[in-house]
mmCIF file of the N, C-alpha and C atoms, coordinates in Angstrom:
data_MODEL
# 
_entry.id   MODEL 
# 
loop_
_atom_site.group_PDB 
_atom_site.id 
_atom_site.type_symbol 
_atom_site.label_atom_id 
_atom_site.label_alt_id 
_atom_site.label_comp_id 
_atom_site.label_asym_id 
_atom_site.label_entity_id 
_atom_site.label_seq_id 
_atom_site.pdbx_PDB_ins_code 
_atom_site.Cartn_x 
_atom_site.Cartn_y 
_atom_site.Cartn_z 
_atom_site.occupancy 
_atom_site.B_iso_or_equiv 
_atom_site.pdbx_formal_charge 
_atom_site.auth_seq_id 
_atom_site.auth_comp_id 
_atom_site.auth_asym_id 
_atom_site.auth_atom_id 
_atom_site.pdbx_PDB_model_num 
ATOM 1   N N  . UNK A 1 1  ? 58.591 -83.172  56.062  1.00 0.00 ? 1  UNK A N  1 
ATOM 2   C CA . UNK A 1 1  ? 57.930 -84.165  56.887  1.00 0.00 ? 1  UNK A CA 1 
ATOM 3   C C  . UNK A 1 1  ? 57.014 -85.066  56.074  1.00 0.00 ? 1  UNK A C  1 
ATOM 4   N N  . UNK A 1 2  ? 56.627 -84.655  54.918  1.00 0.00 ? 2  UNK A N  1 
ATOM 5   C CA . UNK A 1 2  ? 55.753 -85.499  54.106  1.00 0.00 ? 2  UNK A CA 1 
ATOM 6   C C  . UNK A 1 2  ? 54.283 -85.253  54.410  1.00 0.00 ? 2  UNK A C  1 
ATOM 7   N N  . UNK A 1 3  ? 53.423 -85.920  53.642  1.00 0.00 ? 3  UNK A N  1 
ATOM 8   C CA . UNK A 1 3  ? 51.993 -85.760  53.833  1.00 0.00 ? 3  UNK A CA 1 
ATOM 9   C C  . UNK A 1 3  ? 51.517 -86.584  55.019  1.00 0.00 ? 3  UNK A C  1 
ATOM 10  N N  . UNK A 1 4  ? 50.536 -86.065  55.731  1.00 0.00 ? 4  UNK A N  1 
ATOM 11  C CA . UNK A 1 4  ? 49.934 -86.780  56.843  1.00 0.00 ? 4  UNK A CA 1 
ATOM 12  C C  . UNK A 1 4  ? 48.971 -87.843  56.351  1.00 0.00 ? 4  UNK A C  1 
ATOM 13  N N  . UNK A 1 5  ? 48.608 -88.762  57.217  1.00 0.00 ? 5  UNK A N  1 
ATOM 14  C CA . UNK A 1 5  ? 47.632 -89.794  56.888  1.00 0.00 ? 5  UNK A CA 1 
ATOM 15  C C  . UNK A 1 5  ? 46.485 -89.718  57.885  1.00 0.00 ? 5  UNK A C  1 
ATOM 16  N N  . UNK A 1 6  ? 45.359 -90.265  57.486  1.00 0.00 ? 6  UNK A N  1 
ATOM 17  C CA . UNK A 1 6  ? 44.205 -90.259  58.378  1.00 0.00 ? 6  UNK A CA 1 
ATOM 18  C C  . UNK A 1 6  ? 44.395 -91.293  59.496  1.00 0.00 ? 6  UNK A C  1 
ATOM 19  N N  . UNK A 1 7  ? 43.567 -91.209  60.527  1.00 0.00 ? 7  UNK A N  1 
ATOM 20  C CA . UNK A 1 7  ? 43.694 -92.078  61.700  1.00 0.00 ? 7  UNK A CA 1 
ATOM 21  C C  . UNK A 1 7  ? 43.571 -93.562  61.365  1.00 0.00 ? 7  UNK A C  1 
ATOM 22  N N  . UNK A 1 8  ? 42.671 -93.925  60.446  1.00 0.00 ? 8  UNK A N  1 
ATOM 23  C CA . UNK A 1 8  ? 42.474 -95.338  60.104  1.00 0.00 ? 8  UNK A CA 1 
ATOM 24  C C  . UNK A 1 8  ? 43.738 -95.904  59.456  1.00 0.00 ? 8  UNK A C  1 
ATOM 25  N N  . UNK A 1 9  ? 44.345 -95.152  58.560  1.00 0.00 ? 9  UNK A N  1 
ATOM 26  C CA . UNK A 1 9  ? 45.577 -95.607  57.912  1.00 0.00 ? 9  UNK A CA 1 
ATOM 27  C C  . UNK A 1 9  ? 46.699 -95.725  58.933  1.00 0.00 ? 9  UNK A C  1 
ATOM 28  N N  . UNK A 1 10 ? 46.816 -94.748  59.789  1.00 0.00 ? 10 UNK A N  1 
ATOM 29  C CA . UNK A 1 10 ? 47.858 -94.756  60.810  1.00 0.00 ? 10 UNK A CA 1 
ATOM 30  C C  . UNK A 1 10 ? 47.669 -95.933  61.776  1.00 0.00 ? 10 UNK A C  1 
ATOM 31  N N  . UNK A 1 11 ? 46.426 -96.209  62.159  1.00 0.00 ? 11 UNK A N  1 
ATOM 32  C CA . UNK A 1 11 ? 46.152 -97.319  63.079  1.00 0.00 ? 11 UNK A CA 1 
ATOM 33  C C  . UNK A 1 11 ? 46.549 -98.654  62.470  1.00 0.00 ? 11 UNK A C  1 
ATOM 34  N N  . UNK A 1 12 ? 46.336 -98.806  61.162  1.00 0.00 ? 12 UNK A N  1 
ATOM 35  C CA . UNK A 1 12 ? 46.688 -100.055 60.493  1.00 0.00 ? 12 UNK A CA 1 
ATOM 36  C C  . UNK A 1 12 ? 48.195 -100.238 60.407  1.00 0.00 ? 12 UNK A C  1 
ATOM 37  N N  . UNK A 1 13 ? 48.956 -99.153  60.436  1.00 0.00 ? 13 UNK A N  1 
ATOM 38  C CA . UNK A 1 13 ? 50.407 -99.217  60.318  1.00 0.00 ? 13 UNK A CA 1 
ATOM 39  C C  . UNK A 1 13 ? 51.094 -99.415  61.668  1.00 0.00 ? 13 UNK A C  1 
ATOM 40  N N  . UNK A 1 14 ? 50.366 -99.253  62.735  1.00 0.00 ? 14 UNK A N  1 
ATOM 41  C CA . UNK A 1 14 ? 50.949 -99.329  64.069  1.00 0.00 ? 14 UNK A CA 1 
ATOM 42  C C  . UNK A 1 14 ? 51.431 -100.740 64.371  1.00 0.00 ? 14 UNK A C  1 
ATOM 43  N N  . UNK A 1 15 ? 52.632 -100.870 64.899  1.00 0.00 ? 15 UNK A N  1 
ATOM 44  C CA . UNK A 1 15 ? 53.159 -102.189 65.215  1.00 0.00 ? 15 UNK A CA 1 
ATOM 45  C C  . UNK A 1 15 ? 53.343 -102.417 66.690  1.00 0.00 ? 15 UNK A C  1 
ATOM 46  N N  . UNK A 1 16 ? 52.907 -101.488 67.504  1.00 0.00 ? 16 UNK A N  1 
ATOM 47  C CA . UNK A 1 16 ? 53.153 -101.627 68.932  1.00 0.00 ? 16 UNK A CA 1 
ATOM 48  C C  . UNK A 1 16 ? 51.921 -101.365 69.761  1.00 0.00 ? 16 UNK A C  1 
ATOM 49  N N  . UNK A 1 17 ? 52.127 -101.273 71.018  1.00 0.00 ? 17 UNK A N  1 
ATOM 50  C CA . UNK A 1 17 ? 51.063 -101.014 71.969  1.00 0.00 ? 17 UNK A CA 1 
ATOM 51  C C  . UNK A 1 17 ? 51.328 -99.684  72.641  1.00 0.00 ? 17 UNK A C  1 
ATOM 52  N N  . UNK A 1 18 ? 50.286 -98.901  72.789  1.00 0.00 ? 18 UNK A N  1 
ATOM 53  C CA . UNK A 1 18 ? 50.442 -97.625  73.456  1.00 0.00 ? 18 UNK A CA 1 
ATOM 54  C C  . UNK A 1 18 ? 50.580 -97.855  74.965  1.00 0.00 ? 18 UNK A C  1 
ATOM 55  N N  . UNK A 1 19 ? 51.594 -97.295  75.535  1.00 0.00 ? 19 UNK A N  1 
ATOM 56  C CA . UNK A 1 19 ? 51.830 -97.424  76.969  1.00 0.00 ? 19 UNK A CA 1 
ATOM 57  C C  . UNK A 1 19 ? 51.622 -96.057  77.600  1.00 0.00 ? 19 UNK A C  1 
ATOM 58  N N  . UNK A 1 20 ? 50.791 -96.002  78.598  1.00 0.00 ? 20 UNK A N  1 
ATOM 59  C CA . UNK A 1 20 ? 50.558 -94.757  79.308  1.00 0.00 ? 20 UNK A CA 1 
ATOM 60  C C  . UNK A 1 20 ? 51.365 -94.795  80.594  1.00 0.00 ? 20 UNK A C  1 
ATOM 61  N N  . UNK A 1 21 ? 52.224 -93.835  80.784  1.00 0.00 ? 21 UNK A N  1 
ATOM 62  C CA . UNK A 1 21 ? 53.066 -93.766  81.979  1.00 0.00 ? 21 UNK A CA 1 
ATOM 63  C C  . UNK A 1 21 ? 52.554 -92.650  82.873  1.00 0.00 ? 21 UNK A C  1 
ATOM 64  N N  . UNK A 1 22 ? 52.182 -92.989  84.055  1.00 0.00 ? 22 UNK A N  1 
ATOM 65  C CA . UNK A 1 22 ? 51.717 -91.996  85.019  1.00 0.00 ? 22 UNK A CA 1 
ATOM 66  C C  . UNK A 1 22 ? 52.517 -92.209  86.297  1.00 0.00 ? 22 UNK A C  1 
ATOM 67  N N  . UNK A 1 23 ? 53.516 -91.384  86.498  1.00 0.00 ? 23 UNK A N  1 
ATOM 68  C CA . UNK A 1 23 ? 54.376 -91.517  87.660  1.00 0.00 ? 23 UNK A CA 1 
ATOM 69  C C  . UNK A 1 23 ? 53.964 -90.497  88.703  1.00 0.00 ? 23 UNK A C  1 
ATOM 70  N N  . UNK A 1 24 ? 53.666 -90.967  89.887  1.00 0.00 ? 24 UNK A N  1 
ATOM 71  C CA . UNK A 1 24 ? 53.308 -90.092  90.981  1.00 0.00 ? 24 UNK A CA 1 
ATOM 72  C C  . UNK A 1 24 ? 54.301 -90.304  92.112  1.00 0.00 ? 24 UNK A C  1 
ATOM 73  N N  . UNK A 1 25 ? 54.954 -89.247  92.508  1.00 0.00 ? 25 UNK A N  1 
ATOM 74  C CA . UNK A 1 25 ? 55.917 -89.313  93.598  1.00 0.00 ? 25 UNK A CA 1 
ATOM 75  C C  . UNK A 1 25 ? 55.320 -88.599  94.803  1.00 0.00 ? 25 UNK A C  1 
ATOM 76  N N  . UNK A 1 26 ? 55.264 -89.284  95.905  1.00 0.00 ? 26 UNK A N  1 
ATOM 77  C CA . UNK A 1 26 ? 54.733 -88.690  97.134  1.00 0.00 ? 26 UNK A CA 1 
ATOM 78  C C  . UNK A 1 26 ? 55.728 -88.914  98.254  1.00 0.00 ? 26 UNK A C  1 
ATOM 79  N N  . UNK A 1 27 ? 56.098 -87.875  98.921  1.00 0.00 ? 27 UNK A N  1 
ATOM 80  C CA . UNK A 1 27 ? 57.034 -88.012  100.023 1.00 0.00 ? 27 UNK A CA 1 
ATOM 81  C C  . UNK A 1 27 ? 56.817 -86.903  101.038 1.00 0.00 ? 27 UNK A C  1 
ATOM 82  N N  . UNK A 1 28 ? 57.253 -87.150  102.242 1.00 0.00 ? 28 UNK A N  1 
ATOM 83  C CA . UNK A 1 28 ? 57.132 -86.135  103.283 1.00 0.00 ? 28 UNK A CA 1 
ATOM 84  C C  . UNK A 1 28 ? 58.431 -86.056  104.078 1.00 0.00 ? 28 UNK A C  1 
ATOM 85  N N  . UNK A 1 29 ? 58.684 -84.898  104.575 1.00 0.00 ? 29 UNK A N  1 
ATOM 86  C CA . UNK A 1 29 ? 59.790 -84.677  105.496 1.00 0.00 ? 29 UNK A CA 1 
ATOM 87  C C  . UNK A 1 29 ? 59.174 -84.054  106.747 1.00 0.00 ? 29 UNK A C  1 
ATOM 88  N N  . UNK A 1 30 ? 59.259 -84.770  107.855 1.00 0.00 ? 30 UNK A N  1 
ATOM 89  C CA . UNK A 1 30 ? 58.653 -84.259  109.082 1.00 0.00 ? 30 UNK A CA 1 
ATOM 90  C C  . UNK A 1 30 ? 59.609 -84.451  110.258 1.00 0.00 ? 30 UNK A C  1 
ATOM 91  N N  . UNK A 1 31 ? 59.436 -83.630  111.248 1.00 0.00 ? 31 UNK A N  1 
ATOM 92  C CA . UNK A 1 31 ? 60.185 -83.722  112.506 1.00 0.00 ? 31 UNK A CA 1 
ATOM 93  C C  . UNK A 1 31 ? 61.695 -83.764  112.293 1.00 0.00 ? 31 UNK A C  1 
ATOM 94  N N  . UNK A 1 32 ? 62.192 -83.035  111.310 1.00 0.00 ? 32 UNK A N  1 
ATOM 95  C CA . UNK A 1 32 ? 63.621 -82.972  111.050 1.00 0.00 ? 32 UNK A CA 1 
ATOM 96  C C  . UNK A 1 32 ? 64.183 -81.669  111.608 1.00 0.00 ? 32 UNK A C  1 
ATOM 97  N N  . UNK A 1 33 ? 65.449 -81.698  111.882 1.00 0.00 ? 33 UNK A N  1 
ATOM 98  C CA . UNK A 1 33 ? 66.114 -80.466  112.308 1.00 0.00 ? 33 UNK A CA 1 
ATOM 99  C C  . UNK A 1 33 ? 67.541 -80.477  111.800 1.00 0.00 ? 33 UNK A C  1 
ATOM 100 N N  . UNK A 1 34 ? 68.086 -79.316  111.632 1.00 0.00 ? 34 UNK A N  1 
ATOM 101 C CA . UNK A 1 34 ? 69.480 -79.177  111.204 1.00 0.00 ? 34 UNK A CA 1 
ATOM 102 C C  . UNK A 1 34 ? 70.096 -78.068  112.050 1.00 0.00 ? 34 UNK A C  1 
ATOM 103 N N  . UNK A 1 35 ? 71.189 -78.384  112.693 1.00 0.00 ? 35 UNK A N  1 
ATOM 104 C CA . UNK A 1 35 ? 71.819 -77.422  113.590 1.00 0.00 ? 35 UNK A CA 1 
ATOM 105 C C  . UNK A 1 35 ? 73.308 -77.348  113.282 1.00 0.00 ? 35 UNK A C  1 
ATOM 106 N N  . UNK A 1 36 ? 73.820 -76.163  113.131 1.00 0.00 ? 36 UNK A N  1 
ATOM 107 C CA . UNK A 1 36 ? 75.227 -75.939  112.826 1.00 0.00 ? 36 UNK A CA 1 
ATOM 108 C C  . UNK A 1 36 ? 75.654 -76.677  111.552 1.00 0.00 ? 36 UNK A C  1 
ATOM 109 N N  . UNK A 1 37 ? 74.837 -76.573  110.526 1.00 0.00 ? 37 UNK A N  1 
ATOM 110 C CA . UNK A 1 37 ? 75.096 -77.248  109.261 1.00 0.00 ? 37 UNK A CA 1 
ATOM 111 C C  . UNK A 1 37 ? 75.784 -76.284  108.308 1.00 0.00 ? 37 UNK A C  1 
ATOM 112 N N  . UNK A 1 38 ? 76.839 -76.762  107.702 1.00 0.00 ? 38 UNK A N  1 
ATOM 113 C CA . UNK A 1 38 ? 77.529 -75.975  106.684 1.00 0.00 ? 38 UNK A CA 1 
ATOM 114 C C  . UNK A 1 38 ? 77.389 -76.721  105.367 1.00 0.00 ? 38 UNK A C  1 
ATOM 115 N N  . UNK A 1 39 ? 76.752 -76.069  104.393 1.00 0.00 ? 39 UNK A N  1 
ATOM 116 C CA . UNK A 1 39 ? 76.554 -76.704  103.090 1.00 0.00 ? 39 UNK A CA 1 
ATOM 117 C C  . UNK A 1 39 ? 77.787 -76.492  102.230 1.00 0.00 ? 39 UNK A C  1 
ATOM 118 N N  . UNK A 1 40 ? 78.086 -77.475  101.411 1.00 0.00 ? 40 UNK A N  1 
ATOM 119 C CA . UNK A 1 40 ? 79.222 -77.379  100.510 1.00 0.00 ? 40 UNK A CA 1 
ATOM 120 C C  . UNK A 1 40 ? 78.827 -76.781  99.175  1.00 0.00 ? 40 UNK A C  1 
ATOM 121 N N  . UNK A 1 41 ? 79.794 -76.664  98.290  1.00 0.00 ? 41 UNK A N  1 
ATOM 122 C CA . UNK A 1 41 ? 79.532 -76.136  96.965  1.00 0.00 ? 41 UNK A CA 1 
ATOM 123 C C  . UNK A 1 41 ? 78.710 -77.097  96.134  1.00 0.00 ? 41 UNK A C  1 
ATOM 124 N N  . UNK A 1 42 ? 77.919 -76.555  95.262  1.00 0.00 ? 42 UNK A N  1 
ATOM 125 C CA . UNK A 1 42 ? 77.047 -77.330  94.397  1.00 0.00 ? 42 UNK A CA 1 
ATOM 126 C C  . UNK A 1 42 ? 77.484 -77.031  92.959  1.00 0.00 ? 42 UNK A C  1 
ATOM 127 N N  . UNK A 1 43 ? 78.533 -77.703  92.513  1.00 0.00 ? 43 UNK A N  1 
ATOM 128 C CA . UNK A 1 43 ? 79.189 -77.318  91.265  1.00 0.00 ? 43 UNK A CA 1 
ATOM 129 C C  . UNK A 1 43 ? 79.316 -78.524  90.339  1.00 0.00 ? 43 UNK A C  1 
ATOM 130 N N  . UNK A 1 44 ? 79.011 -78.315  89.072  1.00 0.00 ? 44 UNK A N  1 
ATOM 131 C CA . UNK A 1 44 ? 79.294 -79.292  88.029  1.00 0.00 ? 44 UNK A CA 1 
ATOM 132 C C  . UNK A 1 44 ? 80.284 -78.622  87.093  1.00 0.00 ? 44 UNK A C  1 
ATOM 133 N N  . UNK A 1 45 ? 81.447 -79.206  86.934  1.00 0.00 ? 45 UNK A N  1 
ATOM 134 C CA . UNK A 1 45 ? 82.475 -78.603  86.092  1.00 0.00 ? 45 UNK A CA 1 
ATOM 135 C C  . UNK A 1 45 ? 82.300 -78.997  84.630  1.00 0.00 ? 45 UNK A C  1 
ATOM 136 N N  . UNK A 1 46 ? 83.033 -78.347  83.762  1.00 0.00 ? 46 UNK A N  1 
ATOM 137 C CA . UNK A 1 46 ? 82.915 -78.548  82.330  1.00 0.00 ? 46 UNK A CA 1 
ATOM 138 C C  . UNK A 1 46 ? 83.151 -79.968  81.861  1.00 0.00 ? 46 UNK A C  1 
ATOM 139 N N  . UNK A 1 47 ? 83.989 -80.726  82.526  1.00 0.00 ? 47 UNK A N  1 
ATOM 140 C CA . UNK A 1 47 ? 84.275 -82.088  82.089  1.00 0.00 ? 47 UNK A CA 1 
ATOM 141 C C  . UNK A 1 47 ? 83.506 -83.151  82.836  1.00 0.00 ? 47 UNK A C  1 
ATOM 142 N N  . UNK A 1 48 ? 82.490 -82.757  83.583  1.00 0.00 ? 48 UNK A N  1 
ATOM 143 C CA . UNK A 1 48 ? 81.769 -83.710  84.430  1.00 0.00 ? 48 UNK A CA 1 
ATOM 144 C C  . UNK A 1 48 ? 81.128 -84.843  83.638  1.00 0.00 ? 48 UNK A C  1 
ATOM 145 N N  . UNK A 1 49 ? 80.751 -84.586  82.405  1.00 0.00 ? 49 UNK A N  1 
ATOM 146 C CA . UNK A 1 49 ? 80.076 -85.613  81.603  1.00 0.00 ? 49 UNK A CA 1 
ATOM 147 C C  . UNK A 1 49 ? 80.953 -86.123  80.468  1.00 0.00 ? 49 UNK A C  1 
ATOM 148 N N  . UNK A 1 50 ? 82.235 -85.904  80.547  1.00 0.00 ? 50 UNK A N  1 
ATOM 149 C CA . UNK A 1 50 ? 83.143 -86.382  79.502  1.00 0.00 ? 50 UNK A CA 1 
ATOM 150 C C  . UNK A 1 50 ? 83.074 -87.902  79.406  1.00 0.00 ? 50 UNK A C  1 
ATOM 151 N N  . UNK A 1 51 ? 82.858 -88.403  78.217  1.00 0.00 ? 51 UNK A N  1 
ATOM 152 C CA . UNK A 1 51 ? 82.780 -89.849  78.009  1.00 0.00 ? 51 UNK A CA 1 
ATOM 153 C C  . UNK A 1 51 ? 81.476 -90.470  78.466  1.00 0.00 ? 51 UNK A C  1 
ATOM 154 N N  . UNK A 1 52 ? 80.511 -89.664  78.818  1.00 0.00 ? 52 UNK A N  1 
ATOM 155 C CA . UNK A 1 52 ? 79.228 -90.175  79.305  1.00 0.00 ? 52 UNK A CA 1 
ATOM 156 C C  . UNK A 1 52 ? 78.479 -90.882  78.182  1.00 0.00 ? 52 UNK A C  1 
ATOM 157 N N  . UNK A 1 53 ? 77.804 -91.964  78.513  1.00 0.00 ? 53 UNK A N  1 
ATOM 158 C CA . UNK A 1 53 ? 76.953 -92.683  77.566  1.00 0.00 ? 53 UNK A CA 1 
ATOM 159 C C  . UNK A 1 53 ? 75.599 -92.894  78.214  1.00 0.00 ? 53 UNK A C  1 
ATOM 160 N N  . UNK A 1 54 ? 74.587 -93.018  77.406  1.00 0.00 ? 54 UNK A N  1 
ATOM 161 C CA . UNK A 1 54 ? 73.251 -93.239  77.956  1.00 0.00 ? 54 UNK A CA 1 
ATOM 162 C C  . UNK A 1 54 ? 72.552 -91.934  78.247  1.00 0.00 ? 54 UNK A C  1 
ATOM 163 N N  . UNK A 1 55 ? 71.808 -91.908  79.303  1.00 0.00 ? 55 UNK A N  1 
ATOM 164 C CA . UNK A 1 55 ? 71.050 -90.719  79.692  1.00 0.00 ? 55 UNK A CA 1 
ATOM 165 C C  . UNK A 1 55 ? 71.565 -90.246  81.046  1.00 0.00 ? 55 UNK A C  1 
ATOM 166 N N  . UNK A 1 56 ? 72.459 -89.282  81.043  1.00 0.00 ? 56 UNK A N  1 
ATOM 167 C CA . UNK A 1 56 ? 72.990 -88.807  82.325  1.00 0.00 ? 56 UNK A CA 1 
ATOM 168 C C  . UNK A 1 56 ? 71.922 -88.047  83.112  1.00 0.00 ? 56 UNK A C  1 
ATOM 169 N N  . UNK A 1 57 ? 71.897 -88.290  84.395  1.00 0.00 ? 57 UNK A N  1 
ATOM 170 C CA . UNK A 1 57 ? 70.948 -87.620  85.279  1.00 0.00 ? 57 UNK A CA 1 
ATOM 171 C C  . UNK A 1 57 ? 71.715 -86.981  86.419  1.00 0.00 ? 57 UNK A C  1 
ATOM 172 N N  . UNK A 1 58 ? 71.381 -85.743  86.708  1.00 0.00 ? 58 UNK A N  1 
ATOM 173 C CA . UNK A 1 58 ? 72.037 -85.034  87.803  1.00 0.00 ? 58 UNK A CA 1 
ATOM 174 C C  . UNK A 1 58 ? 70.972 -84.524  88.752  1.00 0.00 ? 58 UNK A C  1 
ATOM 175 N N  . UNK A 1 59 ? 71.135 -84.847  90.009  1.00 0.00 ? 59 UNK A N  1 
ATOM 176 C CA . UNK A 1 59 ? 70.267 -84.297  91.048  1.00 0.00 ? 59 UNK A CA 1 
ATOM 177 C C  . UNK A 1 59 ? 71.182 -83.635  92.058  1.00 0.00 ? 59 UNK A C  1 
ATOM 178 N N  . UNK A 1 60 ? 70.978 -82.357  92.272  1.00 0.00 ? 60 UNK A N  1 
ATOM 179 C CA . UNK A 1 60 ? 71.831 -81.628  93.200  1.00 0.00 ? 60 UNK A CA 1 
ATOM 180 C C  . UNK A 1 60 ? 70.993 -81.077  94.347  1.00 0.00 ? 60 UNK A C  1 
ATOM 181 N N  . UNK A 1 61 ? 71.636 -80.987  95.492  1.00 0.00 ? 61 UNK A N  1 
ATOM 182 C CA . UNK A 1 61 ? 70.966 -80.485  96.687  1.00 0.00 ? 61 UNK A CA 1 
ATOM 183 C C  . UNK A 1 61 ? 71.935 -79.595  97.441  1.00 0.00 ? 61 UNK A C  1 
ATOM 184 N N  . UNK A 1 62 ? 71.505 -78.393  97.706  1.00 0.00 ? 62 UNK A N  1 
ATOM 185 C CA . UNK A 1 62 ? 72.362 -77.488  98.464  1.00 0.00 ? 62 UNK A CA 1 
ATOM 186 C C  . UNK A 1 62 ? 71.759 -77.149  99.825  1.00 0.00 ? 62 UNK A C  1 
ATOM 187 N N  . UNK A 1 63 ? 70.746 -77.888  100.235 1.00 0.00 ? 63 UNK A N  1 
ATOM 188 C CA . UNK A 1 63 ? 70.089 -77.599  101.504 1.00 0.00 ? 63 UNK A CA 1 
ATOM 189 C C  . UNK A 1 63 ? 70.186 -78.755  102.474 1.00 0.00 ? 63 UNK A C  1 
ATOM 190 N N  . UNK A 1 64 ? 69.496 -78.607  103.572 1.00 0.00 ? 64 UNK A N  1 
ATOM 191 C CA . UNK A 1 64 ? 69.453 -79.647  104.593 1.00 0.00 ? 64 UNK A CA 1 
ATOM 192 C C  . UNK A 1 64 ? 68.006 -80.075  104.792 1.00 0.00 ? 64 UNK A C  1 
ATOM 193 N N  . UNK A 1 65 ? 67.828 -81.333  105.162 1.00 0.00 ? 65 UNK A N  1 
ATOM 194 C CA . UNK A 1 65 ? 66.486 -81.882  105.385 1.00 0.00 ? 65 UNK A CA 1 
ATOM 195 C C  . UNK A 1 65 ? 65.600 -81.705  104.154 1.00 0.00 ? 65 UNK A C  1 
ATOM 196 N N  . UNK A 1 66 ? 66.130 -82.073  103.030 1.00 0.00 ? 66 UNK A N  1 
ATOM 197 C CA . UNK A 1 66 ? 65.425 -81.911  101.769 1.00 0.00 ? 66 UNK A CA 1 
ATOM 198 C C  . UNK A 1 66 ? 65.021 -83.292  101.248 1.00 0.00 ? 66 UNK A C  1 
ATOM 199 N N  . UNK A 1 67 ? 63.812 -83.397  100.791 1.00 0.00 ? 67 UNK A N  1 
ATOM 200 C CA . UNK A 1 67 ? 63.339 -84.617  100.150 1.00 0.00 ? 67 UNK A CA 1 
ATOM 201 C C  . UNK A 1 67 ? 63.501 -84.450  98.644  1.00 0.00 ? 67 UNK A C  1 
ATOM 202 N N  . UNK A 1 68 ? 64.261 -85.312  98.027  1.00 0.00 ? 68 UNK A N  1 
ATOM 203 C CA . UNK A 1 68 ? 64.466 -85.252  96.581  1.00 0.00 ? 68 UNK A CA 1 
ATOM 204 C C  . UNK A 1 68 ? 63.813 -86.478  95.968  1.00 0.00 ? 68 UNK A C  1 
ATOM 205 N N  . UNK A 1 69 ? 62.903 -86.237  95.053  1.00 0.00 ? 69 UNK A N  1 
ATOM 206 C CA . UNK A 1 69 ? 62.248 -87.322  94.341  1.00 0.00 ? 69 UNK A CA 1 
ATOM 207 C C  . UNK A 1 69 ? 62.493 -87.123  92.854  1.00 0.00 ? 69 UNK A C  1 
ATOM 208 N N  . UNK A 1 70 ? 62.767 -88.186  92.164  1.00 0.00 ? 70 UNK A N  1 
ATOM 209 C CA . UNK A 1 70 ? 63.078 -88.079  90.747  1.00 0.00 ? 70 UNK A CA 1 
ATOM 210 C C  . UNK A 1 70 ? 62.507 -89.281  90.015  1.00 0.00 ? 70 UNK A C  1 
ATOM 211 N N  . UNK A 1 71 ? 62.044 -89.031  88.812  1.00 0.00 ? 71 UNK A N  1 
ATOM 212 C CA . UNK A 1 71 ? 61.555 -90.118  87.968  1.00 0.00 ? 71 UNK A CA 1 
ATOM 213 C C  . UNK A 1 71 ? 61.973 -89.827  86.534  1.00 0.00 ? 71 UNK A C  1 
ATOM 214 N N  . UNK A 1 72 ? 62.317 -90.859  85.818  1.00 0.00 ? 72 UNK A N  1 
ATOM 215 C CA . UNK A 1 72 ? 62.658 -90.724  84.404  1.00 0.00 ? 72 UNK A CA 1 
ATOM 216 C C  . UNK A 1 72 ? 61.781 -91.676  83.617  1.00 0.00 ? 72 UNK A C  1 
ATOM 217 N N  . UNK A 1 73 ? 61.067 -91.128  82.659  1.00 0.00 ? 73 UNK A N  1 
ATOM 218 C CA . UNK A 1 73 ? 60.228 -91.939  81.775  1.00 0.00 ? 73 UNK A CA 1 
ATOM 219 C C  . UNK A 1 73 ? 60.877 -91.886  80.402  1.00 0.00 ? 73 UNK A C  1 
ATOM 220 N N  . UNK A 1 74 ? 61.187 -93.036  79.867  1.00 0.00 ? 74 UNK A N  1 
ATOM 221 C CA . UNK A 1 74 ? 61.860 -93.124  78.587  1.00 0.00 ? 74 UNK A CA 1 
ATOM 222 C C  . UNK A 1 74 ? 60.980 -93.872  77.596  1.00 0.00 ? 74 UNK A C  1 
ATOM 223 N N  . UNK A 1 75 ? 60.716 -93.236  76.482  1.00 0.00 ? 75 UNK A N  1 
ATOM 224 C CA . UNK A 1 75 ? 59.898 -93.849  75.431  1.00 0.00 ? 75 UNK A CA 1 
ATOM 225 C C  . UNK A 1 75 ? 60.839 -94.149  74.268  1.00 0.00 ? 75 UNK A C  1 
ATOM 226 N N  . UNK A 1 76 ? 61.045 -95.418  73.981  1.00 0.00 ? 76 UNK A N  1 
ATOM 227 C CA . UNK A 1 76 ? 61.940 -95.826  72.906  1.00 0.00 ? 76 UNK A CA 1 
ATOM 228 C C  . UNK A 1 76 ? 61.107 -96.382  71.762  1.00 0.00 ? 76 UNK A C  1 
ATOM 229 N N  . UNK A 1 77 ? 61.304 -95.836  70.572  1.00 0.00 ? 77 UNK A N  1 
ATOM 230 C CA . UNK A 1 77 ? 60.608 -96.314  69.395  1.00 0.00 ? 77 UNK A CA 1 
ATOM 231 C C  . UNK A 1 77 ? 61.628 -96.837  68.408  1.00 0.00 ? 77 UNK A C  1 
ATOM 232 N N  . UNK A 1 78 ? 61.440 -98.058  67.952  1.00 0.00 ? 78 UNK A N  1 
ATOM 233 C CA . UNK A 1 78 ? 62.322 -98.663  66.960  1.00 0.00 ? 78 UNK A CA 1 
ATOM 234 C C  . UNK A 1 78 ? 61.638 -98.588  65.596  1.00 0.00 ? 78 UNK A C  1 
ATOM 235 N N  . UNK A 1 79 ? 62.314 -97.972  64.652  1.00 0.00 ? 79 UNK A N  1 
ATOM 236 C CA . UNK A 1 79 ? 61.749 -97.831  63.318  1.00 0.00 ? 79 UNK A CA 1 
ATOM 237 C C  . UNK A 1 79 ? 62.713 -98.448  62.313  1.00 0.00 ? 79 UNK A C  1 
ATOM 238 N N  . UNK A 1 80 ? 62.149 -99.076  61.272  1.00 0.00 ? 80 UNK A N  1 
ATOM 239 C CA . UNK A 1 80 ? 63.024 -99.698  60.258  1.00 0.00 ? 80 UNK A CA 1 
ATOM 240 C C  . UNK A 1 80 ? 63.747 -98.637  59.436  1.00 0.00 ? 80 UNK A C  1 
# 
């Protein structure tokens, strides 16, 4: 990894701006009902991501009256 540098040296080398990401998800499920519900299989097979590019995201739900919240924070750093 090499030798570390002090904060002043590191600050002088910085070429970007620090971004603080604070994601807050708030949701409610109220007054819901499920009657005579049959849930299906919740399966991901071996080839489900074949040829996938980027950042694959999977959200699965095997219940009823479920609130699903999802957030993705991506930090991309470009270095020479």
